[in-house]
N, C-alpha and C positions, 0 to 999 in steps of 0.2 A: 504494500500500500504506500502510495506516495504522499498522501495527505498526512497532516500532523496527527500523531497518535494522541489520544485522549488519556487522561489519568483516571483510573477508577475511583480515586479519592474525590474527584471533583463532581463527576456526574456518572453514576453507575449505569443508568439506562442507555446513555449515549455511548459509553464504552462497550457495553454488550452489543449494541446495534452495530458499532464499527467492527467488532470482532466477527459477528455473523456475516456482515457484508464481505469481510476479508475471506472468510471460509468459502463463500460462493465464488468470489473472484479467483481464488487460488485453485479451487477444484475445477473450475471452468478451464483455466490455463492448463491444469494437469491433464485433463481429458484431451484437449487439443494437442498437447505435446505427445501424449500416448498414441493418439491416432497418427501423428506424424512420424512415429517411430523413435522418438527421443525418450526412451524409458527411464533413463537415469534422471533427466531433468523433470520428468513427470512425477517420479517418486519423490523428488525434493519438494516440489510444489504441493504434493499430497501431504507430506509431512508438515509443512508450514500450515496447511489448512487444519490438520489435526491439532497442532499447537494452539491455534487461534480458537478452535472449537472448545478445547479443554479450558482455556482461559475464560471463555464466556460461561461455560457450564459451572466452573468453580464459583464465579460471582453470583450466578443465579441461585446456587445452592449453598452459599456461604453461611447462612443462618443454620443450616443443618450440619455443616462441617464444624463450625465453631459455636458451640451452644452458649 
């Protein structure tokens, strides 16, 4: 993502939205790269998407993780 990353301390909802949008973008790129035969690059993009998804899921469930 080229836009400025938000801090989860400032606005949690906007941060989660940004991470979900990042997941969609990275997975889309990963699929295009995979179809083009660039499996190593596709795997890297898929990994970035998983990291962004994990970040969003942690914030969504933070109250269950830290009682």
